[in-house]
C-alpha positions in Angstrom: -14.3 15.7 25.6 -10.5 15.8 25.1 -9.8 13.2 27.8 -12.2 10.9 26.2 -11.5 7.8 24.4 -13.0 9.2 21.4 -10.6 12.1 21.3 -7.6 9.7 21.7 -9.0 7.4 19.1 -8.7 10.5 16.7 -5.0 10.0 17.0 -4.9 6.2 17.0 -4.4 6.2 20.7 -5.7 4.5 23.7 -6.1 5.3 27.2 -3.3 3.9 29.4 -1.3 2.8 26.5 2.5 2.8 26.8 4.1 6.0 25.1 7.8 7.1 25.3 9.6 10.5 25.2 12.7 12.2 26.2 13.1 14.9 28.8 14.1 18.1 27.0 15.1 15.9 23.9 18.2 14.6 25.9 19.2 11.3 27.5 17.2 8.1 27.4 13.7 7.4 26.5 11.2 7.7 29.4 7.9 5.3 29.0 4.9 6.7 30.5 1.2 6.1 29.9 -1.3 8.0 27.7 -4.0 10.1 29.7 -5.7 12.3 26.8 -5.4 15.1 24.4 -5.1 18.8 25.6 -7.2 21.7 24.3 -4.1 22.7 22.2 -3.7 19.4 20.6 -0.8 18.0 22.6 -0.9 14.7 24.2 -1.5 14.3 27.8 0.4 11.5 29.6 1.9 10.5 33.0 5.5 9.7 33.4 6.6 6.8 35.8 6.8 9.2 38.9 3.0 10.0 38.3 3.6 13.5 37.1 1.3 14.9 34.4 3.1 16.0 31.3 1.7 17.5 28.0 3.9 17.1 24.9 3.4 17.7 21.3 2.7 14.6 19.0 6.0 15.0 17.2 7.8 14.5 20.5 6.3 11.3 21.9 6.2 7.8 20.2 4.1 4.8 20.5 4.5 1.1 19.8 2.7 0.0 16.5 3.4 -3.1 14.1 5.8 -2.3 11.4 5.8 -3.5 7.7 6.8 -6.9 8.7 4.5 -7.2 11.7 7.0 -6.5 14.4 6.2 -4.0 17.1 8.3 -0.8 16.8 8.2 2.8 18.0 6.6 5.4 15.7 6.1 8.9 16.4 2.5 9.7 17.3 2.0 12.5 14.6 2.8 9.7 11.9 0.4 7.2 13.3 -2.3 10.0 13.6 -2.0 10.6 9.8 -2.4 6.9 8.9 -5.2 6.5 11.0 -6.9 9.4 9.7 -6.6 7.9 6.2 -7.9 4.5 7.2 -11.0 6.3 8.0 -11.7 7.5 4.6 -12.3 3.7 3.4 -15.7 2.5 4.0 -16.8 -1.3 4.8 -17.7 -3.1 1.9 -21.4 -3.1 1.2 -23.2 -6.4 2.3 -25.1 -8.1 -0.5 -28.8 -7.6 -0.4 -29.4 -10.9 -2.2 -28.4 -14.3 -1.4 -25.8 -15.9 -3.8 -27.5 -18.5 -6.1 -26.8 -22.1 -6.7 -23.4 -23.1 -7.9 -23.2 -22.9 -11.8 -21.3 -25.3 -14.0 -20.3 -24.2 -17.3 -20.1 -26.7 -20.1 -18.4 -26.1 -23.3 -19.4 -27.8 -26.5 -16.0 -26.8 -28.0 -12.4 -27.5 -26.5 -10.8 -24.4 -25.2 -7.1 -23.5 -25.7 -5.8 -25.1 -22.5 -8.0 -28.4 -22.4 -6.1 -31.5 -23.3 
């Protein structure tokens, strides 16, 4: 269950997606791939050497569009919060009736903006 795509989708992640982290919070970022979610809620990933790692969501970053549409790295815990909020909104209901004919309104008196 935790390694499934649905468990990752709850955090806003996809399997095999690029993710970056720092070893021991030092040095440069290392880019790895998302594997799944562990039972304690941490993100399971693979580093470039193929080693398995399990890190808290606050320590890893993922690429998401920013406010102007450019991809930027964001902390997974922030992405998970916005992802959950988006699930609160339901899709718009579909109309049960077909729309009627186009109606033209004819006025007998001029309005304020008529010339």
